[in-house]
VOTI-122725 format. One record per residue (C-alpha): residue number from 1; residue in three letters; chain; x, y, z. Coordinates in steps of 0.2 Angstrom, whole numbers. Example, Ala and Ser with C-alpha at 12.3 -4.5 7.8 and 13.67 -1.06 7.14 Angstrom:
BEGIN
ATOM   i  aa ch    px    py    pz
ATOM   1 Ala  A    62   -22    39
ATOM   2 Ser  A    68    -5    36
***
This chain:
BEGIN
ATOM   i  aa ch    px    py    pz
ATOM   1 Met  A    65   -15   -82
ATOM   2 Pro  A    80   -25   -77
ATOM   3 Ser  A    77   -40   -67
ATOM   4 Gly  A    80   -38   -48
ATOM   5 Ser  A    72   -21   -48
ATOM   6 Ser  A    58   -16   -36
ATOM   7 Phe  A    41   -18   -42
ATOM   8 Tyr  A    26   -12   -31
ATOM   9 Val  A     9   -14   -39
ATOM  10 Thr  A    -8    -8   -32
ATOM  11 Thr  A   -26   -10   -36
ATOM  12 Pro  A   -38     3   -30
ATOM  13 Ile  A   -45     0   -13
ATOM  14 Phe  A   -64    -5   -15
ATOM  15 Tyr  A   -79     3    -7
ATOM  16 Val  A   -87    -9     5
ATOM  17 Asn  A  -104    -2     3
ATOM  18 Asp  A  -108   -17    -8
ATOM  19 Val  A  -102   -34   -14
ATOM  20 Pro  A   -89   -36   -28
ATOM  21 His  A   -93   -39   -47
ATOM  22 Ile  A   -82   -45   -61
ATOM  23 Gly  A   -76   -27   -64
ATOM  24 His  A   -68   -27   -47
ATOM  25 Ala  A   -61   -45   -50
ATOM  26 Tyr  A   -54   -39   -67
ATOM  27 Thr  A   -43   -26   -59
ATOM  28 Glu  A   -38   -38   -45
ATOM  29 Val  A   -32   -51   -58
ATOM  30 Ala  A   -23   -39   -69
ATOM  31 Ala  A   -13   -33   -55
ATOM  32 Asp  A   -10   -50   -49
ATOM  33 Val  A    -3   -56   -65
ATOM  34 Leu  A     9   -42   -66
ATOM  35 Ala  A    15   -46   -48
ATOM  36 Arg  A    17   -64   -51
ATOM  37 Trp  A    26   -61   -67
ATOM  38 His  A    38   -49   -59
ATOM  39 Arg  A    41   -61   -44
ATOM  40 Gln  A    46   -74   -56
ATOM  41 Arg  A    58   -62   -65
ATOM  42 Gly  A    67   -60   -48
ATOM  43 Asp  A    61   -42   -45
ATOM  44 Asp  A    58   -36   -27
ATOM  45 Thr  A    39   -37   -29
ATOM  46 Trp  A    24   -31   -18
ATOM  47 Met  A     6   -32   -22
ATOM  48 Leu  A    -7   -22   -12
ATOM  49 Thr  A   -26   -22   -12
ATOM  50 Gly  A   -39   -18     1
ATOM  51 Thr  A   -55    -9     5
ATOM  52 Asp  A   -60     9     7
ATOM  53 Glu  A   -72    10    22
ATOM  54 His  A   -75    28    26
ATOM  55 Gly  A   -87    41    19
ATOM  56 Gln  A  -105    46    19
ATOM  57 Lys  A  -111    32     8
ATOM  58 Ile  A  -105    19    20
ATOM  59 Leu  A  -112    28    35
ATOM  60 Arg  A  -129    29    26
ATOM  61 Thr  A  -129    11    21
ATOM  62 Ala  A  -124     5    38
ATOM  63 Thr  A  -138    16    46
ATOM  64 Ala  A  -151     9    34
ATOM  65 Asn  A  -145    -9    40
ATOM  66 Gly  A  -146    -5    58
ATOM  67 Val  A  -128    -7    62
ATOM  68 Thr  A  -113     4    65
ATOM  69 Pro  A  -102     9    50
ATOM  70 Gln  A   -87    -2    58
ATOM  71 Gln  A   -99   -17    60
ATOM  72 Trp  A  -105   -15    42
ATOM  73 Ala  A   -87   -14    35
ATOM  74 Asp  A   -81   -28    45
ATOM  75 Lys  A   -96   -39    39
ATOM  76 Leu  A   -93   -35    21
ATOM  77 Val  A   -74   -37    21
ATOM  78 Ala  A   -76   -54    30
ATOM  79 Glu  A   -90   -60    19
ATOM  80 Ala  A   -87   -53     2
ATOM  81 Trp  A   -70   -44    -1
ATOM  82 Lys  A   -58   -56     7
ATOM  83 Pro  A   -66   -71    -1
ATOM  84 Leu  A   -65   -63   -18
ATOM  85 Leu  A   -46   -64   -16
ATOM  86 Glu  A   -47   -83   -15
ATOM  87 Thr  A   -61   -84   -28
ATOM  88 Val  A   -50   -77   -41
ATOM  89 Asp  A   -34   -85   -34
ATOM  90 Leu  A   -25   -69   -29
ATOM  91 Ala  A    -7   -69   -22
ATOM  92 Asn  A    -7   -52   -15
ATOM  93 Asp  A     6   -47    -2
ATOM  94 Asp  A    -5   -36     9
ATOM  95 Phe  A   -23   -31    12
ATOM  96 Ile  A   -26   -13    19
ATOM  97 Arg  A   -42    -7    26
ATOM  98 Thr  A   -44    12    29
ATOM  99 Thr  A   -50     8    46
ATOM 100 Asp  A   -33     0    51
ATOM 101 Glu  A   -24    10    64
ATOM 102 Arg  A    -8    10    53
ATOM 103 His  A   -18    20    40
ATOM 104 Glu  A   -28    32    50
ATOM 105 Val  A   -13    38    61
ATOM 106 Asn  A    -2    41    46
ATOM 107 Val  A   -15    50    36
ATOM 108 Gln  A   -16    62    50
ATOM 109 Lys  A     3    64    49
ATOM 110 Phe  A     2    67    31
ATOM 111 Leu  A   -12    80    33
ATOM 112 Gln  A    -3    89    47
ATOM 113 Arg  A    12    91    36
ATOM 114 Leu  A     3    99    22
ATOM 115 Tyr  A    -6   110    35
ATOM 116 Asp  A    10   115    43
ATOM 117 Asp  A    18   119    26
ATOM 118 Gly  A     3   130    21
ATOM 119 His  A    -5   119     8
ATOM 120 Ile  A   -22   119    17
ATOM 121 Tyr  A   -34   133    21
ATOM 122 Thr  A   -52   136    27
ATOM 123 Gly  A   -66   141    16
ATOM 124 Glu  A   -84   139    11
ATOM 125 Tyr  A   -90   127    -3
ATOM 126 Glu  A  -106   126   -11
ATOM 127 Gly  A  -109   113   -24
ATOM 128 Tyr  A  -118    98   -31
ATOM 129 Tyr  A  -113    82   -22
ATOM 130 Cys  A  -115    64   -28
ATOM 131 Val  A  -115    52   -13
ATOM 132 Gly  A  -112    37   -24
ATOM 133 Cys  A   -96    45   -31
ATOM 134 Glu  A   -92    54   -15
ATOM 135 Glu  A   -87    69   -25
ATOM 136 Tyr  A   -93    86   -29
ATOM 137 Lys  A   -99    87   -47
ATOM 138 Gln  A   -95   100   -61
ATOM 139 Pro  A  -110   105   -71
ATOM 140 Ser  A  -104    95   -86
ATOM 141 Asp  A  -105    79   -75
ATOM 142 Leu  A  -124    81   -72
ATOM 143 Leu  A  -139    77   -83
ATOM 144 Pro  A  -157    82   -81
ATOM 145 Gly  A  -167    68   -72
ATOM 146 Thr  A  -180    57   -81
ATOM 147 Gly  A  -195    47   -74
ATOM 148 Glu  A  -196    48   -55
ATOM 149 Tyr  A  -181    60   -55
ATOM 150 Glu  A  -188    73   -67
ATOM 151 Gly  A  -185    90   -63
ATOM 152 Gln  A  -169    86   -53
ATOM 153 Leu  A  -151    85   -58
ATOM 154 Val  A  -143    67   -58
ATOM 155 Cys  A  -125    61   -59
ATOM 156 Ala  A  -120    55   -76
ATOM 157 Ile  A  -112    39   -69
ATOM 158 His  A  -125    34   -56
ATOM 159 Ser  A  -141    42   -64
ATOM 160 Leu  A  -146    46   -46
ATOM 161 Pro  A  -150    64   -40
ATOM 162 Val  A  -136    74   -33
ATOM 163 Glu  A  -137    85   -17
ATOM 164 Leu  A  -134   103   -15
ATOM 165 Leu  A  -122   105    -1
ATOM 166 Lys  A  -114   121     8
ATOM 167 Glu  A  -101   118    20
ATOM 168 Arg  A   -86   127    29
ATOM 169 Asn  A   -72   115    24
ATOM 170 Tyr  A   -53   114    24
ATOM 171 Phe  A   -46   115     6
ATOM 172 Phe  A   -30   109    -2
ATOM 173 Arg  A   -22   121   -13
ATOM 174 Met  A   -22   110   -28
ATOM 175 Ser  A   -23   124   -41
ATOM 176 Ala  A    -5   128   -37
ATOM 177 Phe  A     1   112   -44
ATOM 178 Gly  A    -6   113   -62
ATOM 179 Asp  A    10   118   -70
ATOM 180 Arg  A    20   105   -61
ATOM 181 Leu  A     8    92   -66
ATOM 182 Leu  A     9    97   -84
ATOM 183 Glu  A    28    96   -83
ATOM 184 Leu  A    27    79   -76
ATOM 185 Tyr  A    16    72   -90
ATOM 186 Ala  A    28    80  -103
ATOM 187 Ala  A    43    73   -95
ATOM 188 Gln  A    36    56   -92
ATOM 189 Pro  A    25    52  -107
ATOM 190 Asp  A    21    35   -99
ATOM 191 Phe  A    16    42   -82
ATOM 192 Val  A    -2    40   -87
ATOM 193 Gln  A    -7    25   -98
ATOM 194 Pro  A   -14    21  -110
ATOM 195 Glu  A   -12    36  -122
ATOM 196 Ser  A   -31    40  -122
ATOM 197 Ala  A   -31    41  -104
ATOM 198 Arg  A   -15    52  -104
ATOM 199 Asn  A   -23    64  -117
ATOM 200 Glu  A   -39    66  -106
ATOM 201 Val  A   -29    70   -90
ATOM 202 Val  A   -18    82   -99
ATOM 203 Ser  A   -33    91  -107
ATOM 204 Phe  A   -42    92   -90
ATOM 205 Val  A   -27   100   -81
ATOM 206 Gln  A   -24   112   -95
ATOM 207 Gln  A   -41   119   -92
ATOM 208 Gly  A   -35   124   -74
ATOM 209 Leu  A   -37   116   -57
ATOM 210 Ala  A   -48   121   -43
ATOM 211 Asp  A   -43   119   -25
ATOM 212 Leu  A   -50   103   -17
ATOM 213 Ser  A   -62   103    -2
ATOM 214 Ile  A   -53    90     9
ATOM 215 Ser  A   -64    89    24
ATOM 216 Arg  A   -82    86    30
ATOM 217 Ser  A   -91    92    45
ATOM 218 Ser  A  -109    86    41
ATOM 219 Phe  A  -105    68    47
ATOM 220 Asp  A   -91    60    58
ATOM 221 Trp  A   -87    43    49
ATOM 222 Gly  A   -69    46    44
ATOM 223 Val  A   -52    50    49
ATOM 224 Lys  A   -52    65    61
ATOM 225 Val  A   -43    81    55
ATOM 226 Pro  A   -29    82    67
ATOM 227 Trp  A   -30   100    71
ATOM 228 Asp  A   -49   101    71
ATOM 229 Glu  A   -59    85    76
ATOM 230 Ser  A   -75    93    71
ATOM 231 His  A   -70    88    54
ATOM 232 Val  A   -66    72    45
ATOM 233 Val  A   -55    70    30
ATOM 234 Tyr  A   -63    69    13
ATOM 235 Val  A   -64    50     9
ATOM 236 Trp  A   -54    51    -7
ATOM 237 Phe  A   -40    61     1
ATOM 238 Asp  A   -40    48    15
ATOM 239 Ala  A   -41    33     3
ATOM 240 Leu  A   -27    38    -9
ATOM 241 Leu  A   -15    38     5
ATOM 242 Asn  A   -17    19     7
ATOM 243 Tyr  A    -4    17    -6
ATOM 244 Ile  A    10    24     5
ATOM 245 Thr  A     3    20    23
ATOM 246 Ala  A     3     2    18
ATOM 247 Val  A    22     2    14
ATOM 248 Gly  A    28    12    29
ATOM 249 Tyr  A    25    30    27
ATOM 250 Gly  A    26    39    43
ATOM 251 Ala  A    31    23    52
ATOM 252 Asp  A    45    13    43
ATOM 253 Glu  A    55    24    32
ATOM 254 Glu  A    66    10    27
ATOM 255 Glu  A    52     0    20
ATOM 256 Phe  A    44    15    12
ATOM 257 Ala  A    60    19     3
ATOM 258 Arg  A    61     0    -3
ATOM 259 Arg  A    43     0   -10
ATOM 260 Trp  A    38    17   -16
ATOM 261 Pro  A    34    23   -29
ATOM 262 Ala  A    21    11   -36
ATOM 263 Thr  A    12     6   -52
ATOM 264 His  A    -6    10   -50
ATOM 265 Ile  A   -19    -1   -59
ATOM 266 Val  A   -36     8   -59
ATOM 267 Gly  A   -52     9   -68
ATOM 268 Lys  A   -53    24   -80
ATOM 269 Asp  A   -68    31   -70
ATOM 270 Ile  A   -56    35   -56
ATOM 271 Leu  A   -41    41   -67
ATOM 272 Arg  A   -42    59   -62
ATOM 273 Phe  A   -41    55   -43
ATOM 274 His  A   -25    45   -47
ATOM 275 Ala  A   -17    55   -60
ATOM 276 Val  A   -21    73   -55
ATOM 277 Ile  A   -26    74   -36
ATOM 278 Trp  A   -14    60   -30
ATOM 279 Pro  A     2    67   -38
ATOM 280 Ala  A    -2    84   -32
ATOM 281 Met  A    -4    78   -14
ATOM 282 Leu  A    13    69   -15
ATOM 283 Met  A    21    85   -23
ATOM 284 Ala  A    15    95    -9
ATOM 285 Ala  A    22    83     4
ATOM 286 Gly  A    39    82    -5
ATOM 287 Leu  A    37    64    -9
ATOM 288 Asp  A    40    55   -26
ATOM 289 Val  A    25    54   -37
ATOM 290 Pro  A    19    36   -43
ATOM 291 Lys  A    29    27   -56
ATOM 292 Arg  A    14    25   -67
ATOM 293 Val  A    -5    26   -67
ATOM 294 Phe  A   -14    14   -79
ATOM 295 Gly  A   -32    17   -82
ATOM 296 His  A   -40     1   -89
ATOM 297 Gly  A   -57     1   -98
ATOM 298 Trp  A   -74    -4   -92
ATOM 299 Leu  A   -82   -21   -94
ATOM 300 Leu  A   -98   -19  -103
ATOM 301 Val  A  -113   -31  -102
ATOM 302 Gly  A  -126   -29  -116
ATOM 303 Gly  A  -116   -13  -121
ATOM 304 Glu  A  -118    -5  -104
ATOM 305 Lys  A  -105    -2   -90
ATOM 306 Met  A  -109   -14   -76
ATOM 307 Ser  A  -119    -5   -62
ATOM 308 Lys  A  -126   -10   -46
ATOM 309 Ser  A  -140     2   -47
ATOM 310 Lys  A  -145    -5   -64
ATOM 311 Leu  A  -143   -23   -58
ATOM 312 Thr  A  -131   -27   -72
ATOM 313 Gly  A  -117   -33   -60
ATOM 314 Ile  A  -111   -51   -62
ATOM 315 Ala  A  -103   -59   -47
ATOM 316 Pro  A   -86   -67   -51
ATOM 317 Ser  A   -93   -84   -43
ATOM 318 Gln  A  -106   -85   -57
ATOM 319 Ile  A   -92   -88   -69
ATOM 320 Ile  A   -79   -96   -59
ATOM 321 Asp  A   -92  -110   -52
ATOM 322 Thr  A   -93  -116   -70
ATOM 323 Phe  A   -77  -112   -78
ATOM 324 Gly  A   -65  -111   -64
ATOM 325 Ser  A   -53   -97   -58
ATOM 326 Asp  A   -40  -100   -72
ATOM 327 Ala  A   -52   -98   -86
ATOM 328 Phe  A   -59   -82   -78
ATOM 329 Arg  A   -41   -75   -77
ATOM 330 Tyr  A   -37   -80   -94
ATOM 331 Tyr  A   -53   -74  -103
ATOM 332 Phe  A   -53   -56   -96
ATOM 333 Leu  A   -35   -53   -99
ATOM 334 Arg  A   -34   -61  -116
ATOM 335 Ala  A   -51   -56  -124
ATOM 336 Ile  A   -49   -38  -119
ATOM 337 Ala  A   -35   -26  -125
ATOM 338 Phe  A   -29   -20  -108
ATOM 339 Gly  A   -33    -2  -107
ATOM 340 Gln  A   -49    -3  -118
ATOM 341 Asp  A   -67    -6  -114
ATOM 342 Gly  A   -72   -24  -117
ATOM 343 Ser  A   -89   -33  -119
ATOM 344 Phe  A   -92   -48  -109
ATOM 345 Ser  A  -104   -62  -115
ATOM 346 Trp  A  -107   -79  -109
ATOM 347 Glu  A  -106   -85  -128
ATOM 348 Asp  A   -88   -78  -130
ATOM 349 Leu  A   -82   -85  -114
ATOM 350 Ala  A   -88  -102  -118
ATOM 351 Ala  A   -81  -102  -135
ATOM 352 Arg  A   -64   -96  -130
ATOM 353 Tyr  A   -64  -108  -116
ATOM 354 Gln  A   -67  -122  -128
ATOM 355 Ala  A   -56  -117  -142
ATOM 356 Glu  A   -41  -109  -133
ATOM 357 Leu  A   -40  -117  -116
ATOM 358 Ala  A   -48  -134  -118
ATOM 359 Asn  A   -43  -138  -136
ATOM 360 Gly  A   -28  -127  -138
ATOM 361 Phe  A   -18  -128  -122
ATOM 362 Gly  A   -26  -142  -112
ATOM 363 Asn  A   -27  -154  -126
ATOM 364 Leu  A    -9  -151  -131
ATOM 365 Ala  A    -3  -155  -113
ATOM 366 Ser  A   -14  -171  -112
ATOM 367 Arg  A    -7  -177  -129
ATOM 368 Val  A    11  -174  -125
ATOM 369 Val  A    12  -182  -108
ATOM 370 Ala  A     1  -197  -115
ATOM 371 Met  A    13  -199  -130
ATOM 372 Val  A    28  -200  -119
ATOM 373 Ala  A    20  -212  -107
ATOM 374 Arg  A    14  -223  -122
ATOM 375 Tyr  A    29  -223  -133
ATOM 376 Cys  A    43  -220  -120
ATOM 377 Asp  A    36  -228  -105
ATOM 378 Gly  A    35  -211   -97
ATOM 379 Val  A    54  -208   -99
ATOM 380 Val  A    58  -191  -107
ATOM 381 Pro  A    69  -196  -122
ATOM 382 Thr  A    85  -188  -127
ATOM 383 Pro  A    84  -179  -143
ATOM 384 Gly  A    94  -183  -159
ATOM 385 Glu  A   100  -171  -172
ATOM 386 Leu  A    88  -156  -174
ATOM 387 Thr  A    79  -152  -190
ATOM 388 Asp  A    74  -135  -196
ATOM 389 Ala  A    56  -139  -189
ATOM 390 Asp  A    63  -143  -172
ATOM 391 Arg  A    75  -128  -172
ATOM 392 Ala  A    60  -117  -176
ATOM 393 Ile  A    51  -122  -160
ATOM 394 Val  A    67  -120  -150
ATOM 395 Asp  A    69  -102  -157
ATOM 396 Leu  A    51   -98  -154
ATOM 397 Glu  A    53  -103  -135
ATOM 398 Arg  A    65   -89  -134
ATOM 399 Ser  A    57   -76  -145
ATOM 400 Ala  A    40   -79  -137
ATOM 401 Thr  A    47   -77  -120
ATOM 402 Ala  A    56   -61  -124
ATOM 403 Ala  A    41   -53  -133
ATOM 404 Ala  A    30   -58  -118
ATOM 405 Asp  A    42   -51  -105
ATOM 406 Lys  A    44   -34  -115
ATOM 407 Ala  A    25   -33  -116
ATOM 408 Ile  A    23   -35   -97
ATOM 409 Asp  A    35   -20   -95
ATOM 410 Ser  A    23    -9  -105
ATOM 411 Leu  A     8   -17   -95
ATOM 412 Gly  A     2   -25  -111
ATOM 413 Ile  A    -5   -41  -102
ATOM 414 His  A   -15   -46  -117
ATOM 415 Glu  A     0   -44  -129
ATOM 416 Ala  A    10   -55  -117
ATOM 417 Ile  A    -3   -69  -117
ATOM 418 Ala  A    -4   -67  -136
ATOM 419 Ala  A    15   -69  -138
ATOM 420 Thr  A    15   -84  -127
ATOM 421 Trp  A     0   -92  -137
ATOM 422 Arg  A    11   -92  -153
ATOM 423 Leu  A    20  -106  -145
ATOM 424 Val  A     4  -115  -140
ATOM 425 Asp  A    -2  -114  -158
ATOM 426 Ala  A    16  -119  -165
ATOM 427 Leu  A    17  -134  -154
ATOM 428 Asn  A     0  -140  -160
ATOM 429 Gly  A     5  -138  -178
ATOM 430 Tyr  A    22  -146  -175
ATOM 431 Ile  A    13  -162  -168
ATOM 432 Thr  A     1  -162  -183
ATOM 433 Glu  A    15  -161  -195
ATOM 434 Gln  A    28  -173  -187
ATOM 435 Glu  A    15  -186  -184
ATOM 436 Pro  A    23  -195  -169
ATOM 437 Trp  A    10  -209  -169
ATOM 438 Val  A    16  -213  -187
ATOM 439 Leu  A    34  -212  -182
ATOM 440 Ala  A    31  -224  -167
ATOM 441 Lys  A    26  -238  -179
ATOM 442 Asp  A    43  -238  -188
ATOM 443 Pro  A    58  -244  -178
ATOM 444 Ala  A    69  -236  -190
ATOM 445 Gln  A    62  -219  -185
ATOM 446 Arg  A    65  -221  -166
ATOM 447 Glu  A    78  -207  -165
ATOM 448 Arg  A    66  -195  -175
ATOM 449 Leu  A    52  -200  -163
ATOM 450 Asp  A    63  -196  -148
ATOM 451 Thr  A    68  -179  -155
ATOM 452 Val  A    50  -174  -158
ATOM 453 Leu  A    44  -179  -141
ATOM 454 Ala  A    59  -171  -132
ATOM 455 Thr  A    55  -155  -142
ATOM 456 Val  A    37  -155  -137
ATOM 457 Val  A    40  -159  -119
ATOM 458 Arg  A    53  -144  -119
ATOM 459 Gly  A    40  -133  -127
ATOM 460 Leu  A    27  -138  -115
ATOM 461 Gly  A    38  -134  -100
ATOM 462 Thr  A    42  -117  -107
ATOM 463 Leu  A    23  -114  -108
ATOM 464 Ala  A    20  -120   -90
ATOM 465 Val  A    33  -106   -84
ATOM 466 Leu  A    26   -93   -96
ATOM 467 Leu  A     8   -95   -92
ATOM 468 Ser  A     9   -98   -73
ATOM 469 Pro  A     5   -80   -69
ATOM 470 Val  A   -11   -81   -79
ATOM 471 Val  A   -17   -99   -76
ATOM 472 Pro  A    -8  -104   -60
ATOM 473 Lys  A   -19  -119   -55
ATOM 474 Ala  A   -18  -128   -72
ATOM 475 Thr  A     1  -124   -74
ATOM 476 Ala  A     5  -131   -57
ATOM 477 Lys  A    -4  -147   -62
ATOM 478 Leu  A     6  -148   -78
ATOM 479 Trp  A    22  -144   -69
ATOM 480 Glu  A    20  -159   -58
ATOM 481 Ala  A    16  -170   -73
ATOM 482 Leu  A    32  -164   -82
ATOM 483 Gly  A    42  -168   -66
ATOM 484 Gly  A    48  -149   -65
ATOM 485 Glu  A    61  -146   -53
ATOM 486 Gly  A    57  -135   -38
ATOM 487 Glu  A    42  -123   -36
ATOM 488 Leu  A    34  -117   -53
ATOM 489 Ala  A    33  -100   -46
ATOM 490 Ala  A    51  -100   -42
ATOM 491 Gln  A    56  -102   -61
ATOM 492 Arg  A    64   -88   -70
ATOM 493 Ile  A    50   -82   -82
ATOM 494 Asp  A    62   -71   -92
ATOM 495 Arg  A    72   -87   -96
ATOM 496 Ala  A    57   -99   -97
ATOM 497 Trp  A    65  -110  -110
ATOM 498 Glu  A    79  -115   -97
ATOM 499 Trp  A    66  -124   -86
ATOM 500 Arg  A    72  -141   -79
ATOM 501 Gly  A    61  -156   -80
ATOM 502 Gly  A    63  -173   -72
ATOM 503 Ala  A    68  -189   -81
ATOM 504 Thr  A    50  -195   -82
ATOM 505 Val  A    32  -188   -85
ATOM 506 Thr  A    17  -193   -76
ATOM 507 Pro  A     0  -193   -86
ATOM 508 Leu  A   -12  -180   -80
ATOM 509 Ala  A   -26  -187   -69
ATOM 510 Ser  A   -39  -175   -77
ATOM 511 Pro  A   -38  -163   -91
ATOM 512 Leu  A   -32  -146   -87
ATOM 513 Phe  A   -48  -138   -94
ATOM 514 Pro  A   -62  -151   -93
ATOM 515 Arg  A   -75  -149  -107
ATOM 516 Ile  A   -91  -139  -101
ATOM 517 Glu  A  -107  -144  -110
ATOM 518 Ala  A  -118  -130  -106
ATOM 519 Ser  A  -115  -111  -106
ATOM 520 Gly  A  -111  -104   -89
ATOM 521 Glu  A  -127   -93   -87
***
């Protein structure tokens, strides 16, 4: 992607029926790193996140808590979801709620357009409905219940009984878009990523698509169907539209043209909604389909997907209170290949924190600024003639930057961090080999000492730029210590080696990643 392009990235909008766990935070941070990277590359970048506040599940939860659905949503957004953004250090551009007027009004416009163009009809539907998923289930999605649910059918995801519902609803003619969807997947092989996700979606559509029930009349918490107010819009049909209502659909066509289409980052459990239903809806409305849909893997705890009903959810604050937001961001995006499932353990987090952040990057930063302070009175020296070892570091600054930037284009966040970490390891190895503390004892080696220190300062500044989307707090401290010119977030990340430092360095007041004695549990 050439710099200066438009880059619009979204997270799913999260249900407000409960509080966030680390799975939600993982998605948020991944999208945030991509957005920060593209901003630093000079792209016209926009990051959207938000909350999904309609549907039967939220109505029932609110009623059980003795409040209205709107009161319940307002409380959870204020107390849980908005604070999450601060907890994981998000730099999102917008936060949309499906109860926002800008959303509801333009959902109705979209729906009316589909109705007027003949894509919606009335019919009867009977099927098994999972309130937890807010979705009618296919027989293959159900399991026989055990224990207290013996004799009942349960949802394979939630392990809770499904309900047999029969309603007269409005239907979207999704079956008409099967061939066009398959043509889309064939013409744009990277439309659905990773490859495993793409294969699953193609296989699903090849089996043939059923029409989609898009309204409910058995409850009233939702966007009213504009031509029939006895019905509310199906929560998923409503929710998916947030990606366009947030950037001007129906209200500001210039802004919409500037931002859309988007790159969607979603958990793989909601892949079909985003890679099948959503593009079909857009095709029906005559709008561009998304740029890409990336279905990342699940975070597993003890070998199982985190689940509120099984009490295996871990709150982000449980990790961040001990290790900090930078370590949270780094760990989940480095330890897990983006797109695959990943197992979380406190032991692995603590080990990586110590080896890679505290000893690897943090100790490198402390040593470099301390040596310049000690041997050069804080003045960054002018390098002399470069040796092969020095040139290898200079070359690596460029190649690591190029490799990381290329990885981001294919959404390989873990690969971008790994490419950058080659420079961390190389600088640590270079210092060990060059032994500046030995050079400092010999006046005849003064020029060589200056060259070594100038080389490591330059490498460290390159790292500050490259790692700023991932560990923004630590790199901001490092940037200040290096006397970096201007805001770190304004530095061109695709030319990270061109960073401009000041004439002097200031020793770090505290380590970038302090040692943590106990595990974070």
